[in-house]
C-alpha positions in Angstrom: 45.0 126.6 123.1 42.3 129.3 123.2 39.9 127.8 120.7 38.1 131.2 120.4 41.1 133.4 119.7 41.8 133.7 116.0 45.3 134.5 114.6 44.5 134.1 111.0 41.2 134.5 109.0 41.0 133.1 105.5 38.0 134.7 103.7 36.7 133.5 100.3 40.1 132.9 98.8 40.1 132.0 95.1 42.9 131.5 92.6 42.6 131.3 88.8 45.5 130.8 86.4 45.7 131.5 82.7 47.7 129.5 80.2 47.5 128.6 76.5 44.5 126.4 77.2 42.6 129.2 78.9 41.5 129.8 82.5 42.1 127.3 85.2 40.7 127.6 88.8 42.9 126.0 91.5 41.1 127.4 94.5 37.4 128.3 94.8 35.9 130.3 97.7 37.9 128.8 100.5 37.3 130.1 104.0 38.4 129.0 107.5 39.9 130.4 110.7 43.2 129.5 112.4 43.3 129.6 116.2 46.3 130.6 118.2 48.5 127.7 119.3 46.6 125.0 117.4 47.9 122.3 115.1 45.7 122.8 112.0 45.8 120.2 109.2 44.8 120.9 105.6 44.0 117.5 104.1 43.4 117.0 100.4 44.4 114.9 97.4 47.5 115.6 95.4 47.4 118.5 93.0 44.2 120.0 94.5 45.7 123.4 95.2 47.0 122.9 98.7 50.5 124.3 98.0 49.0 127.3 96.1 46.8 128.0 99.1 49.8 127.9 101.5 51.7 130.2 99.3 48.8 132.7 99.3 48.6 132.5 103.1 52.4 133.2 103.3 52.2 136.0 100.8 54.3 134.2 98.2 51.4 134.0 95.7 48.8 136.5 94.7 45.2 135.6 95.1 42.5 136.2 92.6 39.9 137.0 95.2 39.2 137.1 98.9 41.4 138.2 101.7 43.7 137.0 104.5 43.6 138.7 107.9 46.4 138.3 110.5 45.3 139.3 114.0 42.5 141.3 112.4 44.6 143.2 109.8 44.4 142.4 106.1 47.8 141.1 104.8 49.0 141.7 101.2 52.5 140.4 100.5 54.9 138.4 102.7 53.9 138.0 106.3 57.1 138.1 108.3 55.3 136.5 111.2 55.1 133.2 109.3 57.8 130.7 108.4 57.6 127.7 106.0 59.0 124.2 105.8 58.8 123.0 102.2 58.2 119.5 100.9 61.4 119.8 98.9 64.0 121.3 101.2 66.2 124.0 100.0 69.2 123.4 102.2 72.4 124.8 100.9 74.6 121.8 100.1 77.9 123.7 100.7 76.8 124.9 104.1 76.9 122.9 107.4 73.8 122.2 109.6 74.7 125.2 111.8 75.2 127.5 108.8 71.9 126.4 107.2 70.0 127.1 110.4 71.7 130.4 110.8 71.0 131.6 107.3 67.7 133.4 107.8 69.0 135.0 111.0 72.0 136.3 109.0 69.7 137.7 106.4 67.9 139.6 109.1 71.1 141.2 110.3 71.6 139.3 113.6 75.2 139.4 114.8 77.2 136.2 114.6 77.3 135.4 118.4 73.6 135.8 118.9 72.6 133.9 115.8 74.9 131.0 116.7 73.2 130.8 120.1 69.7 130.8 118.6 70.6 128.3 115.9 72.2 126.0 118.6 69.0 126.1 120.6 66.9 124.9 117.7 69.5 122.3 116.6 69.3 120.9 120.1 65.5 121.1 120.0 65.2 119.0 116.9 67.6 116.4 118.1 70.6 117.2 116.0 73.1 118.0 118.7 76.5 116.8 117.5 75.7 117.3 113.8 76.3 121.0 113.7 79.3 120.7 111.3 77.8 118.0 109.1 76.8 118.8 105.5 73.4 117.9 104.0 74.9 115.0 101.9 76.0 113.4 105.2 72.4 113.4 106.6 69.5 111.1 106.2 66.1 112.3 104.9 64.7 112.7 108.4 67.7 114.6 109.6 67.5 117.0 106.7 63.9 117.7 107.5 65.0 118.4 111.1 67.4 121.0 109.8 64.5 122.6 107.8 62.3 122.6 110.9 65.1 124.1 113.0 65.7 126.8 110.4 62.0 127.7 110.2 61.7 127.9 114.0 64.8 130.0 114.4 63.1 133.2 113.3 60.5 132.8 116.0 57.5 132.7 113.7 54.0 133.1 115.2 52.7 130.7 112.5 54.7 127.8 111.1 53.5 126.5 107.7 54.5 122.9 106.7 53.9 121.8 103.2 53.8 117.9 103.1 57.2 117.9 104.9 57.3 114.1 105.4 56.0 113.1 102.0 59.4 112.0 100.7 60.3 109.8 103.7 59.9 106.1 104.2 57.0 104.9 106.5 59.1 104.3 109.6 61.0 107.6 109.4 57.7 109.4 108.6 56.1 108.1 111.8 59.1 109.1 113.9 59.0 112.6 112.4 55.3 112.9 113.2 56.1 112.1 116.8 59.0 114.6 116.8 57.0 117.5 115.3 54.3 117.0 118.0 57.0 117.1 120.7 58.5 120.3 119.2 55.1 121.9 118.8 54.2 121.2 122.4 57.5 122.7 123.6 57.4 125.8 121.4 53.6 126.5 121.7 53.4 128.0 118.2 50.6 127.8 115.7 51.1 125.2 113.0 49.4 124.8 109.6 50.3 121.4 108.3 49.4 120.2 104.8 49.2 116.5 103.9 47.4 114.1 101.6 47.7 111.2 104.1 44.5 110.6 106.2 46.3 108.8 109.0 48.9 111.5 109.4 46.2 114.1 109.5 44.3 112.2 112.2 47.5 111.7 114.2 48.6 115.3 114.2 45.6 117.6 113.9 43.6 119.5 116.5 41.3 120.2 113.6 41.3 118.9 110.0 40.1 120.9 107.1 39.1 118.5 104.4 39.6 119.9 100.9 38.0 118.7 97.7 39.9 117.8 94.6 40.8 120.6 92.2 39.5 123.3 92.4 40.0 123.2 96.1 37.0 123.9 98.3 36.3 123.2 101.9 34.3 120.0 102.2 34.1 119.7 106.0 36.0 120.6 109.1 36.7 117.9 111.7 37.3 118.7 115.4 39.8 116.2 116.7 40.1 117.7 120.2 38.3 114.7 121.8 41.3 112.5 120.9 44.1 113.1 123.4 47.7 113.3 122.2 49.8 111.3 121.6 47.2 109.2 119.8 46.9 105.5 119.5 46.5 104.8 115.8 44.8 101.4 116.4 42.3 102.6 119.0 38.6 102.3 118.2 38.1 106.1 118.4 41.0 106.8 116.0 39.9 104.2 113.5 36.3 105.6 113.6 37.3 109.2 112.8 39.8 108.0 110.1 37.0 105.9 108.5 34.6 108.9 108.7 37.1 111.1 106.9 37.9 108.4 104.4 34.3 108.0 103.4 34.2 111.7 102.3 37.3 111.7 100.1 38.9 109.7 97.4 42.3 109.8 99.2 44.1 106.5 99.7 44.2 105.2 103.3 
C-alpha cells in the first residue's frame, strides 16, 4: 500500500434530515482520506450515522454539505468504481449462488459465458466451490455473507464498502469471516472501507481506524495500526494496548 496515494477524499461532509420534529443532524463536518489498497475501518457506536456516511460515499444518499473526491475528481451521484456489501444481505431467494453472484454482471450487459467465468472465480475465492447451485435458504449466515462478498467483488470495484457485514453472525463465525475477508483482501489488493461498532474487530482488521463520535458523527481520532503486523494476535500485549486506548475514547462496548 502506498500510504501517500489517495483514492478518495472526504471533505467536510455533513448531513441534516428534516422530519415532523424539526431538523436533525446525523453527520457534522467529517473529513478523512482513503489510501489506495488500504483496509480502512470506520468505528463508531450504533446509530451514529455510519451507514448514512457510507451511502453518501457511494452516491446513494445526498449530502447536505461538503464534497467527495475520487482520484481528484468531485463525485456527485453513484460512483461505479465502488461496490457495497450490506449488513442485511439482499440475496435473491429464488436464485442460486451462481445466479446471485452473476446478477450485477448481467445488469451490466456481460454475456452469459463471460459472467459465468467471472462469477465462478469469485465463488472459488470466497470458499463456496461446490455450492454454485445452492439457494440462500440452504446456506448458513456466514455462507450467505460470502455470496454477498463474491457478488460485490465480481464487478471489479476499485473500492469495496462493507457496512457491518458480520454484525448478525455468531461470535465464532464472525471471527472466521474476519480471517476470510483479510485473506480475500490480500489476494485481490483492493481498497476496503469497513464499518463496525466492534472495537476488537476494528483492531483486528484495520490498517487505520477512524473513530467516530456518537450522533452527530464527527471524527474523534484516527489511529494508525500499521505497526501491528497481520494476521494479528488478539491476546498480544500490543493488540490489547491499542484496543484499550481506543476503548478509553469511546463508549462502545468491548
